[in-house]
C-alpha positions in Angstrom: -30.7 -14.8 -112.0 -29.0 -14.7 -108.7 -27.2 -17.4 -107.6 -26.8 -17.0 -103.7 -28.2 -14.9 -101.0 -26.4 -15.5 -97.5 -28.3 -12.9 -94.8 -27.5 -13.6 -91.0 -28.9 -11.2 -87.9 -28.8 -11.0 -84.3 -32.3 -9.6 -82.7 -34.1 -9.2 -86.2 -37.7 -8.7 -85.3 -40.0 -10.1 -88.6 -43.8 -9.2 -88.7 -43.3 -9.1 -84.9 -41.5 -12.2 -84.5 -38.4 -11.9 -82.5 -35.5 -13.9 -83.6 -32.7 -13.7 -81.1 -30.0 -15.2 -84.0 -30.9 -15.8 -87.5 -28.6 -17.2 -90.5 -30.2 -17.9 -93.8 -29.0 -18.8 -97.3 -31.1 -18.7 -100.5 -29.7 -20.2 -104.0 -31.0 -20.0 -107.8 -33.5 -16.7 -107.0 -34.4 -16.4 -111.2 -36.3 -12.7 -111.5 -37.6 -10.7 -114.0 -35.1 -7.6 -113.9 -35.4 -7.8 -117.6 -39.3 -6.2 -117.1 -38.2 -4.3 -114.2 -36.3 -1.4 -116.0 -38.9 -1.3 -118.9 -41.2 -0.2 -115.4 -42.8 -3.7 -113.9 -42.9 -4.9 -111.0 -40.1 -7.1 -109.5 -41.6 -10.8 -109.5 -40.0 -13.6 -108.6 -39.9 -16.5 -111.8 -39.5 -20.1 -110.4 -39.0 -21.7 -106.7 -36.3 -21.6 -105.0 -34.7 -22.7 -101.3 -34.1 -21.2 -98.2 -32.3 -23.2 -95.8 -30.9 -21.9 -92.6 -31.0 -21.8 -88.7 -32.7 -20.1 -86.1 -32.1 -19.4 -82.8 -35.5 -17.9 -80.4 -34.9 -17.4 -76.8 -37.8 -17.6 -74.4 -37.5 -13.8 -74.0 -37.9 -13.0 -77.6 -40.6 -15.9 -78.1 -42.7 -14.4 -75.1 -42.4 -11.3 -77.1 -43.6 -12.7 -80.6 -46.8 -14.1 -78.7 -47.8 -10.5 -78.7 -47.9 -9.7 -82.6 -50.9 -11.2 -84.4 -48.9 -13.9 -86.8 -47.7 -15.8 -83.7 -50.2 -14.7 -81.2 -53.4 -15.5 -83.4 -51.7 -19.1 -84.3 -51.7 -19.9 -80.7 -55.3 -19.2 -80.4 -56.4 -21.4 -83.0 -53.9 -24.2 -81.7 -55.5 -24.1 -78.3 -58.5 -23.9 -79.4 -57.8 -27.2 -81.5 -57.3 -28.9 -78.8 -59.8 -27.9 -76.5 -62.6 -29.0 -79.3 -60.4 -32.3 -79.9 -60.9 -32.2 -76.2 -64.5 -31.4 -74.9 -67.7 -33.2 -76.1 -69.8 -30.3 -76.3 -68.0 -27.7 -78.5 -70.4 -24.4 -78.2 -69.2 -22.0 -77.5 -65.5 -22.8 -77.8 -65.2 -20.2 -81.0 -65.7 -17.5 -78.0 -62.9 -18.2 -76.3 -60.2 -16.0 -76.1 -56.5 -15.9 -74.9 -55.0 -13.5 -72.4 -51.6 -13.0 -71.5 -50.1 -16.2 -73.2 -46.3 -17.0 -72.0 -44.2 -19.8 -73.0 -41.1 -21.2 -70.1 -38.9 -23.4 -72.3 -36.8 -26.1 -70.2 -34.7 -29.2 -72.0 -37.2 -31.0 -74.5 -40.3 -29.4 -72.8 -42.1 -26.1 -73.7 -45.2 -24.6 -71.0 -47.8 -22.8 -71.9 -49.4 -20.2 -69.5 -52.5 -18.8 -70.3 -56.4 -17.6 -69.0 -58.7 -18.5 -71.4 -61.5 -15.8 -71.2 -65.2 -17.1 -72.7 -67.4 -14.8 -74.0 -69.3 -14.2 -70.9 -66.0 -13.3 -69.0 -64.7 -16.4 -66.8 -61.9 -16.9 -66.0 -60.0 -20.1 -66.7 -56.1 -21.0 -66.3 -54.0 -22.8 -68.4 -50.6 -24.1 -68.0 -50.1 -26.7 -70.6 -46.5 -28.7 -70.4 -45.4 -31.0 -73.5 -42.6 -31.7 -75.4 -42.7 -31.6 -79.3 -41.0 -34.2 -81.2 -40.2 -33.2 -85.2 -42.0 -36.3 -87.9 -41.0 -36.1 -91.9 -39.7 -32.7 -91.3 -42.9 -30.7 -91.3 -45.5 -32.5 -88.3 -44.5 -31.5 -85.2 -46.5 -34.3 -82.7 -46.7 -33.1 -79.2 -44.8 -35.8 -76.5 -46.5 -36.4 -73.4 -48.5 -33.2 -73.2 -50.0 -32.8 -69.1 -52.3 -30.1 -68.0 -50.5 -28.9 -65.1 -52.1 -27.3 -61.3 -49.7 -24.6 -61.5 -46.8 -23.7 -64.0 -44.1 -25.0 -61.2 -45.7 -27.7 -61.0 -43.4 -31.4 -61.0 -46.5 -33.5 -62.1 -50.2 -33.1 -64.0 -52.9 -34.9 -65.8 -51.7 -36.6 -68.7 -53.8 -35.7 -71.7 -53.4 -38.9 -73.4 -55.7 -38.2 -76.2 -53.2 -34.6 -77.6 -50.4 -37.3 -77.5 -49.3 -37.3 -80.5 -51.2 -34.5 -82.0 -49.7 -33.0 -84.9 -49.3 -29.8 -86.7 -48.6 -29.6 -90.2 -45.8 -26.8 -91.0 -47.3 -27.0 -94.5 -45.5 -28.6 -97.8 -43.0 -26.1 -98.5 -41.3 -26.8 -94.7 -38.3 -29.4 -94.2 -36.9 -29.1 -90.8 -33.9 -31.0 -90.2 -33.9 -30.3 -86.0 -36.2 -28.7 -83.5 -34.1 -28.8 -79.6 -36.0 -26.9 -77.1 -33.2 -26.4 -74.3 -33.6 -24.1 -70.8 -34.8 -20.2 -72.2 -34.1 -20.9 -76.0 -35.6 -23.0 -79.0 -33.1 -24.3 -81.8 -33.8 -24.9 -85.4 -32.4 -25.6 -89.0 -34.3 -26.3 -91.9 -35.3 -25.4 -95.4 -38.8 -24.0 -96.9 -39.3 -23.4 -100.7 -40.0 -20.0 -101.2 -42.6 -20.0 -104.2 -43.6 -17.2 -106.7 -46.6 -15.5 -106.6 -49.3 -16.4 -108.8 -49.9 -13.2 -111.1 
């Protein structure tokens, strides 16, 4: 049993995600160390919590968008939003996202990208939204707008998408999520679950 592990890092990269600053604490980690000395692989035996805080700068977030983990998730989110807003969904799966970028300011993020269809036609996308945290695991869009360009003060309200929620999973419990100019801060806890053998 490992009673407690504390990890802290600056400018860390995990699976392509660039994290400006991270501080984590894990407690009550049970492993099969007795079996490891007899040649078995190391395994976790029980669920345990990891609590901590993460700070991601705008530059690090944009670098992370190039990694499959976040880039693919962003494409999935955008296609989900488009599907919910389009009457005819044919061809939506053939879309891809080109050159995504996120700008952060007080309480809002702006996604700037180009949608590329299977035929090669390009559609600029600029969406500004706030994010609201609910029940620790739900991220809801707050007053999303479709903007004519990234510096526009106002855009077309996307009323059908206001309150659209993304479930982060039952193992996640965020306490805070703050979007500040050029930075995102979050604090919370996740449950680490052993792989089933």
